[in-house]
Backbone as numpy.savetxt, mean C-alpha at the origin, in Angstrom:
# Nx Ny Nz CAx CAy CAz Cx Cy Cz
-23.71 8.19 20.45 -22.81 7.74 19.51 -22.87 8.63 18.21
-23.46 9.68 18.20 -23.60 10.34 16.99 -22.47 11.01 16.44
-21.46 11.21 17.32 -20.24 11.79 17.07 -19.12 10.83 17.02
-19.37 9.54 16.80 -18.48 8.39 16.61 -18.84 7.74 15.21
-17.81 7.22 14.61 -17.90 6.26 13.47 -17.40 4.79 13.81
-18.18 3.92 13.37 -17.95 2.44 13.74 -17.69 1.73 12.41
-16.56 1.25 12.33 -16.33 0.54 10.96 -17.24 -0.96 11.08
-17.73 -1.33 9.84 -18.30 -2.40 9.67 -17.82 -3.49 8.77
-16.37 -3.38 8.63 -15.71 -4.35 7.62 -15.78 -5.59 7.96
-15.83 -6.00 9.38 -16.10 -7.45 9.89 -17.44 -7.53 10.53
-18.06 -8.63 10.38 -19.36 -8.86 10.83 -19.46 -8.69 12.46
-18.52 -9.05 13.13 -18.66 -9.21 14.61 -17.39 -8.28 15.40
-16.70 -7.69 14.60 -15.62 -6.94 15.23 -15.44 -5.51 14.53
-15.15 -4.51 15.35 -14.68 -3.26 14.62 -14.30 -2.32 15.61
-13.57 -1.21 15.05 -13.06 -0.26 15.84 -14.11 1.00 15.71
-13.95 1.84 16.74 -14.68 3.19 16.67 -13.83 4.23 16.80
-14.01 5.33 16.23 -13.23 6.65 16.24 -14.12 7.73 16.46
-13.82 8.62 17.43 -14.60 9.99 17.61 -14.41 10.87 16.62
-15.41 11.38 16.03 -15.41 12.59 15.24 -15.37 13.77 15.89
-14.37 14.65 15.96 -14.27 15.74 16.63 -14.86 16.78 15.57
-14.63 16.72 14.36 -15.08 17.66 13.25 -15.37 16.90 12.06
-16.54 17.01 11.38 -16.66 16.43 10.00 -16.22 17.48 9.04
-15.26 17.24 8.33 -14.53 18.27 7.31 -15.01 17.92 5.85
-15.38 16.69 5.45 -15.91 16.30 4.16 -16.77 15.03 4.21
-17.76 14.99 3.49 -18.70 14.01 3.39 -19.40 13.99 2.10
-19.05 13.10 1.14 -19.46 13.06 -0.19 -19.53 11.81 -0.89
-20.57 11.43 -1.67 -20.41 10.30 -2.46 -20.06 10.46 -3.75
-19.05 9.73 -4.40 -18.55 9.74 -5.57 -19.33 8.75 -6.56
-18.81 8.54 -7.81 -19.39 7.46 -8.57 -18.99 6.15 -7.94
-18.00 5.87 -7.23 -17.42 4.76 -6.65 -17.83 4.38 -5.25
-17.72 5.31 -4.47 -17.83 5.16 -3.05 -18.13 6.48 -2.21
-18.26 6.25 -0.96 -18.60 7.54 -0.10 -17.39 7.85 0.57
-16.84 9.09 0.51 -15.70 9.44 1.17 -16.13 10.59 2.20
-15.35 10.23 3.40 -15.39 11.26 4.31 -13.97 11.41 4.93
-13.82 12.65 5.34 -12.63 13.18 6.16 -13.13 13.91 7.34
-12.66 13.35 8.56 -12.86 14.06 9.79 -11.66 14.19 10.71
-11.75 15.06 11.65 -10.80 15.12 12.66 -10.95 14.35 13.69
-9.90 13.69 14.25 -9.88 13.07 15.49 -8.69 13.45 16.37
-9.03 13.42 17.66 -8.00 13.74 18.52 -6.80 13.19 18.70
-6.67 11.88 18.42 -5.45 11.12 18.53 -4.81 10.98 17.02
-5.58 10.80 15.99 -4.88 10.54 14.75 -5.01 11.80 13.72
-5.45 12.78 14.00 -5.60 13.79 13.27 -6.55 13.77 12.32
-6.53 14.09 10.86 -7.37 13.93 9.95 -7.50 12.60 9.60
-8.72 11.93 9.38 -8.90 10.56 9.06 -9.73 10.35 7.79
-9.33 9.65 6.87 -10.04 9.32 5.63 -10.75 8.04 5.75
-11.99 7.93 5.34 -12.52 6.66 5.29 -13.33 6.60 3.98
-13.36 5.38 3.49 -14.20 4.96 2.23 -15.30 3.99 2.67
-16.53 4.39 2.50 -17.71 3.62 2.89 -17.45 3.19 4.39
-17.17 4.09 5.17 -16.96 4.15 6.75 -15.77 3.00 7.10
-14.83 2.75 6.23 -13.72 1.98 6.59 -12.45 2.83 6.52
-11.78 2.99 7.65 -10.50 3.74 7.60 -9.57 3.29 6.64
-9.17 4.30 5.76 -8.17 4.09 4.76 -6.76 4.50 5.19
-6.78 5.65 5.69 -5.50 6.35 6.19 -5.72 7.49 7.15
-4.70 7.93 7.99 -4.88 9.02 8.83 -3.59 9.75 8.90
-3.53 11.12 9.22 -2.47 11.95 9.35 -1.56 11.21 10.38
-2.01 10.66 11.50 -1.28 10.19 12.47 -0.31 9.03 12.24
-1.00 7.90 11.71 -0.02 6.67 11.47 0.08 6.32 10.16
-0.19 7.09 9.12 0.12 6.67 7.70 1.41 6.25 7.42
2.35 6.95 8.16 3.82 6.61 7.79 4.12 5.11 7.91
3.55 4.56 8.81 3.92 3.08 8.86 3.57 2.27 7.63
2.46 2.26 7.21 1.73 1.83 5.90 2.58 2.12 4.76
2.87 3.41 4.46 3.38 3.87 3.35 4.79 3.62 3.22
5.52 3.81 4.39 7.09 3.48 4.45 7.27 1.97 4.13
6.53 1.23 4.74 6.85 -0.17 4.54 6.43 -0.77 3.23
5.49 -0.24 2.48 5.05 -0.59 1.22 6.05 -0.09 0.21
6.79 0.98 0.50 7.71 1.48 -0.40 9.11 1.29 -0.31
9.70 1.53 0.96 11.06 1.25 1.22 11.48 -0.03 1.28
10.65 -1.08 1.54 11.03 -2.48 1.56 11.44 -2.83 0.30
10.45 -2.84 -0.80 10.88 -3.41 -2.20 11.84 -2.60 -2.78
11.88 -1.18 -2.81 12.96 -0.27 -3.39 14.27 -0.66 -2.81
14.45 -0.55 -1.62 15.80 -0.93 -1.14 16.27 -2.24 -1.26
15.40 -3.22 -1.19 15.68 -4.57 -1.36 16.15 -4.68 -2.96
15.37 -4.14 -3.78 15.63 -4.27 -5.29 17.17 -3.67 -5.56
17.29 -2.42 -4.95 18.62 -1.85 -5.03 18.99 -1.07 -6.34
18.01 -1.20 -7.25 18.28 -0.39 -8.55 16.98 -0.04 -9.18
15.99 0.29 -8.35 14.63 0.55 -9.01 14.68 1.91 -9.70
14.39 2.00 -10.73 14.28 3.36 -11.53 12.84 3.69 -11.88
11.92 2.78 -12.14 10.62 2.88 -12.69 9.68 2.14 -11.75
8.79 2.91 -11.09 7.87 2.29 -10.10 6.47 2.63 -10.58
5.48 1.69 -10.40 4.13 1.85 -10.55 3.40 1.56 -9.25
2.51 2.41 -9.07 1.55 2.59 -7.97 0.02 2.30 -8.37
-0.50 1.28 -7.98 -2.01 1.01 -8.33 -2.78 1.37 -7.14
-3.37 2.47 -7.21 -4.30 3.05 -6.30 -3.51 4.16 -5.55
-3.85 4.48 -4.25 -2.99 5.40 -3.67 -3.31 6.89 -4.01
-4.54 7.12 -4.07 -5.10 8.33 -4.43 -4.83 9.47 -3.41
-4.67 9.30 -2.19 -4.31 10.06 -1.24 -2.93 10.81 -1.33
-2.08 10.05 -2.17 -0.72 10.53 -2.42 0.40 10.13 -1.45
-0.14 9.40 -0.32 1.01 9.12 0.60 2.10 8.11 0.11
1.65 7.27 -0.81 2.57 6.33 -1.35 3.52 6.96 -2.30
2.89 7.79 -3.13 4.00 8.63 -4.06 4.87 9.54 -3.31
4.42 10.00 -2.28 5.40 10.86 -1.40 6.61 10.01 -0.93
6.33 8.69 -0.46 7.54 7.92 -0.04 8.30 7.42 -1.09
7.63 6.95 -2.34 8.55 6.55 -3.37 9.45 7.71 -3.93
8.83 8.80 -3.97 9.59 10.00 -4.55 10.73 10.54 -3.61
10.81 10.10 -2.46 11.80 10.22 -1.56 13.03 9.76 -2.08
12.93 8.73 -2.92 14.07 8.00 -3.57 14.62 8.84 -4.60
15.55 9.49 -4.54 16.12 10.38 -5.78 16.57 9.42 -6.85
16.73 8.14 -6.69 17.27 7.18 -7.60 16.12 6.83 -8.41
14.95 7.21 -8.21 13.70 6.59 -8.84 13.58 7.67 -9.89
13.34 7.37 -11.23 13.36 8.29 -12.26 11.95 8.58 -12.67
11.11 7.72 -12.49 9.62 8.23 -12.67 8.60 7.19 -12.06
7.59 7.67 -11.65 6.39 6.97 -11.06 5.12 7.05 -11.75
4.60 5.85 -12.04 3.28 5.84 -12.77 2.37 5.53 -11.66
1.45 6.50 -11.25 0.42 6.03 -10.35 -0.94 6.04 -10.98
-1.71 4.86 -10.66 -3.00 4.57 -11.38 -4.13 4.63 -10.31
-4.89 5.49 -10.46 -6.12 5.83 -9.46 -7.43 5.62 -10.25
-8.29 4.86 -9.61 -9.61 4.66 -10.35 -10.37 6.10 -10.17
-10.26 6.54 -9.07 -11.31 7.66 -8.76 -10.47 9.03 -8.44
-10.63 9.79 -9.64 -10.02 11.23 -9.65 -10.65 12.00 -8.37
-11.83 11.83 -7.96 -12.34 12.61 -6.82 -11.52 12.29 -5.53
-10.85 11.12 -5.31 -10.05 10.89 -4.17 -8.85 11.62 -4.24
-8.21 11.81 -5.52 -7.06 12.77 -5.57 -7.43 14.09 -5.33
-8.42 14.61 -5.85 -8.66 16.06 -5.70 -9.06 16.37 -4.30
-9.88 15.63 -3.68 -10.11 16.16 -2.15 -9.00 15.80 -1.38
-8.16 14.80 -1.63 -7.00 14.62 -0.85 -5.99 15.90 -0.85
-5.91 16.35 -2.08 -5.12 17.60 -2.24 -5.57 18.65 -1.32
-6.82 18.80 -1.17 -7.58 19.76 -0.35 -7.51 19.49 1.17
-7.89 18.26 1.38 -8.28 17.98 2.73 -7.20 16.92 3.53
-6.13 16.56 2.79 -5.18 15.75 3.37 -3.79 16.18 2.66
-3.53 17.43 2.70 -2.29 17.82 1.98 -0.99 17.24 2.65
-1.21 16.96 3.94 0.06 16.36 4.74 0.47 15.18 4.26
-0.54 14.34 3.57 -0.17 12.91 3.12 0.73 13.05 1.94
0.28 13.86 0.97 1.16 13.93 -0.29 2.24 14.71 -0.34
2.25 15.91 0.53 3.52 16.76 0.74 4.05 17.14 -0.49
3.12 17.59 -1.57 3.70 18.09 -2.75 4.08 16.91 -3.82
3.73 15.79 -3.52 4.09 14.69 -4.45 3.31 14.87 -5.84
2.24 15.36 -5.72 1.39 15.47 -7.09 2.02 16.62 -7.98
2.94 17.37 -7.49 3.59 18.32 -8.18 5.03 17.87 -8.72
5.49 16.74 -8.19 6.73 16.30 -8.70 6.79 15.99 -10.18
7.75 16.47 -11.02 7.59 16.14 -12.47 7.81 14.56 -12.71
8.38 14.03 -11.82 8.63 12.47 -11.96 7.46 11.65 -11.86
6.18 12.32 -11.38 5.08 11.67 -11.27 4.08 11.73 -12.42
3.63 10.58 -12.87 2.63 10.47 -14.05 1.32 9.97 -13.44
0.42 10.83 -13.10 -0.99 10.40 -12.69 -1.91 9.86 -13.64
-2.43 8.84 -13.62 -3.28 8.22 -14.58 -4.63 7.98 -13.96
-5.79 8.57 -14.34 -7.03 8.20 -13.77 -7.76 7.11 -14.57
-7.70 5.87 -14.16 -8.03 4.64 -14.83 -8.23 3.54 -13.98
-8.89 2.55 -14.31 -9.10 1.26 -13.63 -7.59 0.64 -13.57
-7.26 0.22 -12.43 -5.79 -0.35 -12.27 -5.58 -1.60 -13.04
-6.71 -2.55 -12.98 -6.80 -3.87 -13.77 -6.58 -3.48 -15.24
-7.47 -2.68 -15.82 -7.27 -2.41 -17.24 -5.99 -1.83 -17.66
-5.49 -0.99 -16.79 -4.13 -0.33 -16.91 -3.05 -1.49 -16.98
-3.09 -2.19 -15.97 -1.97 -3.36 -15.89 -2.16 -4.45 -17.00
-3.24 -4.63 -17.52 -3.51 -5.53 -18.43 -2.97 -5.01 -19.95
-3.00 -3.73 -20.07 -2.61 -3.09 -21.43 -1.38 -2.26 -21.36
-0.66 -2.12 -20.23 0.55 -1.41 -20.22 1.77 -2.21 -20.80
2.67 -1.54 -21.45 3.90 -2.05 -22.00 4.82 -2.50 -20.72
4.53 -2.05 -19.59 5.31 -2.45 -18.36 6.70 -1.89 -18.28
7.73 -2.70 -17.93 9.05 -2.05 -17.54 9.17 -1.48 -16.34
8.40 -2.03 -15.40 8.43 -1.41 -14.03 9.34 -2.51 -13.04
10.24 -1.75 -12.41 11.12 -2.38 -11.36 10.44 -2.88 -10.16
9.45 -2.10 -9.84 8.48 -2.15 -8.67 7.18 -1.91 -8.94
6.11 -2.72 -8.49 4.74 -2.45 -8.67 4.30 -2.55 -7.18
3.59 -1.47 -6.68 2.99 -1.26 -5.44 1.48 -1.34 -5.52
0.68 -2.32 -5.09 -0.63 -2.28 -5.17 -1.17 -1.89 -3.88
-1.56 -0.51 -3.86 -2.22 0.12 -2.75 -3.66 0.26 -2.90
-4.30 -1.01 -2.63 -5.71 -1.10 -2.94 -6.53 -0.98 -1.71
-7.89 -0.81 -1.77 -8.81 -1.01 -0.79 -9.00 -2.42 -0.43
-9.90 -2.71 0.56 -10.18 -4.05 0.81 -10.93 -4.84 -0.55
-10.95 -6.14 -0.66 -11.41 -6.76 -1.82 -12.96 -6.73 -1.97
-13.45 -5.49 -1.77 -15.03 -5.44 -1.95 -15.11 -4.21 -2.85
-16.04 -4.09 -3.68 -16.35 -3.06 -4.58 -15.37 -2.81 -5.64
-14.80 -1.49 -5.92 -14.01 -1.45 -6.99 -12.48 -2.06 -6.71
-12.15 -2.46 -5.54 -10.81 -2.81 -5.25 -10.73 -4.36 -5.35
-11.93 -5.17 -5.66 -12.05 -6.59 -5.52 -11.22 -7.18 -6.62
-11.25 -6.51 -7.85 -10.47 -7.14 -9.08 -8.95 -7.03 -8.86
-8.45 -6.21 -7.89 -7.02 -6.07 -7.64 -6.60 -7.39 -6.81
-7.29 -8.31 -6.42 -6.92 -9.44 -5.75 -7.21 -10.72 -6.66
-7.23 -10.42 -7.94 -7.41 -11.70 -8.67 -6.27 -12.25 -9.29
-6.38 -13.60 -9.59 -5.11 -14.15 -10.34 -4.72 -13.60 -11.54
-5.72 -13.12 -12.34 -5.66 -12.59 -13.67 -4.73 -11.38 -13.38
-5.20 -10.49 -12.56 -4.58 -9.12 -12.34 -3.07 -9.35 -12.05
-2.73 -10.47 -11.03 -1.46 -10.60 -10.69 -0.61 -11.19 -11.86
-1.18 -12.02 -12.78 -0.56 -12.49 -13.82 -0.27 -11.34 -14.86
-1.05 -10.28 -14.95 -0.78 -9.24 -15.88 0.38 -8.37 -15.25
0.30 -8.26 -13.85 1.33 -7.47 -13.11 2.76 -8.05 -13.21
2.78 -9.37 -13.18 4.25 -9.98 -13.45 4.66 -9.64 -14.87
3.86 -9.70 -15.80 4.27 -9.42 -17.14 4.74 -8.04 -17.19
4.38 -7.00 -16.51 4.69 -5.65 -16.45 6.01 -5.38 -15.53
6.60 -6.44 -14.91 7.61 -6.24 -14.25 9.11 -6.46 -15.06
9.78 -5.71 -14.81 11.37 -6.02 -15.34 11.93 -7.46 -14.76
12.86 -7.92 -15.35 13.54 -9.24 -14.70 14.06 -8.75 -13.37
13.77 -9.52 -12.32 14.07 -9.19 -11.13 13.31 -8.29 -10.36
12.02 -7.87 -11.00 11.20 -6.92 -10.44 10.46 -7.40 -9.29
9.87 -6.56 -8.50 9.13 -6.81 -7.30 7.89 -6.35 -7.25
6.87 -7.19 -6.87 5.46 -6.66 -6.69 5.19 -6.78 -5.18
4.60 -5.67 -4.57 4.01 -5.79 -3.20 2.69 -5.44 -3.09
1.82 -5.95 -2.28 0.46 -5.74 -2.10 0.00 -5.58 -0.74
-1.19 -4.77 -0.58 -1.89 -4.58 0.68 -2.66 -5.95 0.73
-2.55 -6.65 1.96 -3.19 -7.91 2.07 -4.11 -8.12 3.34
-4.49 -6.83 3.90 -5.27 -6.75 5.00 -4.58 -7.31 6.34
-5.36 -7.43 7.38 -5.09 -7.90 8.62 -5.26 -9.39 8.65
-4.36 -10.27 8.70 -4.39 -11.70 8.56 -5.24 -12.23 9.73
-5.14 -11.82 10.80 -5.95 -12.59 11.94 -7.48 -12.38 11.62
-7.96 -11.36 10.91 -9.28 -10.97 10.58 -9.63 -11.37 9.17
-8.59 -11.26 8.24 -8.82 -11.41 6.85 -7.93 -12.43 6.12
-7.88 -13.59 6.89 -6.83 -14.49 6.38 -6.98 -15.04 5.06
-8.19 -15.23 4.52 -8.45 -15.73 3.04 -7.76 -14.67 2.08
-7.73 -13.40 2.44 -7.06 -12.47 1.38 -5.56 -12.83 1.35
-4.85 -13.18 2.42 -3.35 -13.40 2.22 -3.21 -14.83 1.57
-4.21 -15.80 1.97 -4.08 -17.24 1.49 -4.27 -17.10 -0.16
-5.25 -16.42 -0.59 -5.62 -16.45 -2.15 -4.49 -15.67 -2.84
-3.91 -14.49 -2.26 -2.83 -13.92 -2.95 -1.54 -14.77 -2.81
-1.19 -15.38 -1.76 -0.03 -16.31 -1.83 -0.19 -17.40 -2.82
-1.35 -18.05 -2.86 -1.57 -19.07 -3.91 -1.18 -18.68 -5.24
-1.82 -17.51 -5.65 -1.43 -16.84 -6.84 -0.02 -16.67 -7.01
0.57 -15.93 -6.08 2.07 -15.63 -6.10 2.93 -16.84 -6.37
2.59 -17.83 -5.65 3.37 -19.11 -5.45 3.44 -19.74 -7.00
2.23 -19.62 -7.63 2.19 -20.17 -8.98 2.86 -19.21 -10.03
3.21 -18.11 -9.61 3.78 -17.03 -10.63 5.21 -16.67 -10.36
5.58 -16.82 -9.14 6.93 -16.06 -8.85 7.75 -17.17 -8.14
9.05 -17.06 -8.45 10.03 -17.99 -7.74 10.15 -17.88 -6.26
9.94 -16.43 -5.76 9.94 -16.20 -4.41 8.48 -15.45 -3.90
7.82 -16.22 -3.24 6.38 -15.64 -2.92 6.30 -15.65 -1.47
6.17 -14.52 -0.78 6.02 -14.54 0.78 5.19 -13.28 1.12
5.33 -13.00 2.38 4.82 -11.70 2.87 5.46 -11.17 3.95
5.36 -9.93 4.45 5.97 -9.37 5.46 4.83 -8.50 6.36
5.11 -8.17 7.43 4.22 -7.53 8.41 4.70 -6.32 9.07
3.58 -5.54 9.18 3.73 -4.07 10.06 2.54 -3.86 10.77
2.61 -3.17 11.98 1.58 -2.97 12.74 1.12 -1.34 12.54
0.03 -1.21 12.01 -0.60 0.11 11.82 -1.90 0.22 12.69
-1.73 1.17 13.82 -2.65 1.28 14.76 -4.22 1.19 14.25
-4.39 2.00 13.26 -5.86 2.23 12.74 -6.30 1.01 12.03
-5.57 0.10 11.56 -5.82 -1.20 10.86 -6.01 -2.27 11.97
-7.34 -2.18 12.42 -7.60 -2.96 13.72 -7.47 -4.58 13.60
-7.05 -5.25 14.56 -7.09 -6.75 14.56 -5.60 -7.35 14.49
-4.58 -6.63 14.69 -3.22 -7.19 14.66 -2.40 -6.66 13.41
-1.35 -7.15 13.15 -0.39 -6.66 12.09 -1.02 -6.75 10.81
-0.68 -6.04 9.85 -1.23 -6.01 8.40 -0.12 -6.74 7.71
-0.70 -7.55 6.64 0.38 -8.41 5.91 0.58 -7.55 4.63
1.67 -7.65 4.01 2.19 -7.11 2.64 2.52 -8.37 1.72
1.82 -8.66 0.66 2.40 -9.67 -0.10 3.53 -9.23 -0.90
4.43 -10.29 -1.10 5.72 -10.22 -1.70 5.86 -11.19 -2.94
6.24 -10.70 -4.19 6.37 -11.61 -5.22 7.50 -11.22 -6.05
8.50 -12.12 -6.47 9.71 -11.70 -7.35 10.31 -12.93 -7.90
10.86 -12.81 -9.10 11.68 -14.04 -9.57 13.19 -13.91 -9.19
13.39 -12.78 -8.36 14.83 -12.47 -8.05 14.98 -13.04 -6.62
16.12 -12.64 -6.13 16.48 -12.96 -4.73 16.58 -11.78 -3.80
15.75 -10.87 -3.99 16.01 -9.48 -3.19 15.61 -9.73 -1.72
14.83 -10.63 -1.43 14.42 -10.77 -0.09 15.62 -11.40 0.68
16.45 -11.86 0.13 17.82 -12.40 0.73 18.91 -11.14 0.86
18.59 -10.07 0.62 19.60 -8.92 0.60 20.18 -8.86 2.04
21.45 -8.93 2.17 22.09 -8.95 3.50 21.78 -7.56 4.23
21.77 -7.62 5.55 21.50 -6.44 6.27 22.63 -5.39 6.19
23.78 -5.72 5.88 24.91 -4.79 5.67 24.69 -3.94 4.27
24.05 -4.61 3.31 23.73 -4.14 2.18 22.63 -3.07 2.17
21.51 -3.57 3.00 20.41 -2.76 3.23 20.76 -1.35 3.99
21.59 -1.72 4.99 22.22 -0.39 5.62 23.03 0.62 4.70
23.78 0.02 3.91 24.52 0.84 2.90 23.71 1.64 1.92
22.57 0.86 1.61 21.44 1.55 0.60 20.71 2.44 1.37
20.49 2.24 2.64 19.71 3.07 3.51 20.39 4.39 3.61
21.66 4.42 4.04 22.56 5.51 4.25 22.55 6.29 2.99
22.75 5.74 1.78 22.95 6.41 0.57 21.68 7.22 0.25
20.59 6.50 0.65 19.34 7.02 0.14 19.01 8.46 0.87
19.66 8.80 1.95 19.25 10.03 2.81 17.98 9.89 3.40
17.24 8.80 3.52 15.94 8.77 4.01 16.09 9.08 5.56
15.00 9.52 6.05 14.91 9.61 7.63 13.52 9.26 7.98
13.11 8.03 7.89 11.66 7.49 8.10 11.42 7.48 9.73
10.10 7.36 9.78 9.70 7.30 11.28 9.40 5.89 11.79
9.37 5.01 10.87 9.10 3.53 11.02 10.12 2.49 10.57
10.37 2.76 9.24 11.42 1.82 8.55 12.78 1.97 8.86
13.48 0.93 9.36 14.83 0.67 9.38 15.19 -0.50 8.70
16.57 -0.59 8.32 16.95 -2.00 7.69 16.77 -3.05 8.61
16.91 -2.96 9.91 16.60 -4.06 10.79 15.07 -4.43 10.87
14.26 -3.34 10.93 12.85 -3.69 10.80 12.53 -4.41 9.45
13.22 -3.88 8.36 13.00 -4.46 7.12 13.17 -6.15 7.05
14.29 -6.27 7.66 14.56 -7.92 7.56 13.62 -8.65 8.68
13.41 -7.98 9.97 12.49 -8.56 10.89 11.18 -8.71 10.29
10.69 -8.00 9.48 9.22 -7.92 8.89 8.88 -9.25 8.39
9.91 -10.01 7.85 9.72 -11.28 7.03 9.58 -12.40 8.08
9.92 -12.27 9.24 9.83 -13.25 10.26 8.24 -13.39 10.69
7.62 -14.49 10.28 6.18 -14.61 10.32 5.63 -15.53 11.63
4.76 -14.90 12.45 4.35 -15.80 13.40 3.51 -17.11 12.86
3.41 -17.99 13.84 2.76 -19.40 13.38 1.41 -19.15 12.73
0.50 -18.42 13.21 -0.79 -18.36 12.58 -0.72 -17.73 11.24
0.17 -16.83 10.92 0.24 -16.38 9.60 0.91 -17.52 8.80
1.80 -18.23 9.16 2.43 -19.26 8.43 1.42 -20.22 7.93
0.55 -20.51 8.69 -0.45 -21.47 8.47 -1.55 -21.03 7.37
-1.55 -19.72 7.20 -2.32 -19.15 6.21 -1.71 -19.35 4.75
-0.39 -19.76 4.66 0.32 -19.69 3.58 0.04 -21.14 2.96
-0.32 -21.17 1.53 -0.75 -22.37 1.14 0.53 -23.29 1.03
């Protein structure tokens, strides 16, 4: 098994990926980063041996965390990304020509630099877009002190261990709400609810106390093992009820050509199975 990597995120369950070639292996101030080649998924990025993203299937995650809130909002001009050091989230947000500026806050500058070198297909030039303002800082500190004015906040965090833990706290979500414009939307990465149900329950409890509309939606990302992934949704507006016809019109006007997102998938993603509904407080 020396040419395999096995995730240990869960105590009694985990996926394994074959390492065809190790391309990068280094420990930063915050975490251990690896990039390796895999026959099915291409280049794979892991932090502390937990898969973060791959060349092969990252489009599912990045498209659903960006296009759902932006197209539901309908007039998003100012977007904040917390995390997202590989550049994939910025790539998808910046596909929306209606977005005027993107503030991306990444705690680990090392992730950005090696992603530019080892995972350039994820960012696809996003770091060179003049609309992107890259801030190397702790996301929780930034959101507490920012003047805000964001139409959409996307929390592209790691799991709630290590430096990502604070991004799942009630205090962080409260500060994030203050940083939203009226009718603004926050979306969050909330893990695989079959395996990480507490993450979703805790976020939904905080969102229900903060927002008029608190829910989640789902998408299946092959390398996030254990079932579909949940994305938290919080807003004081009614964007979740945007009619399908309106989503189709906005989608056509955007000129997007995604590999996963469609307006129909957008609406269907909010239809939750029973076991997920039971996790909602």
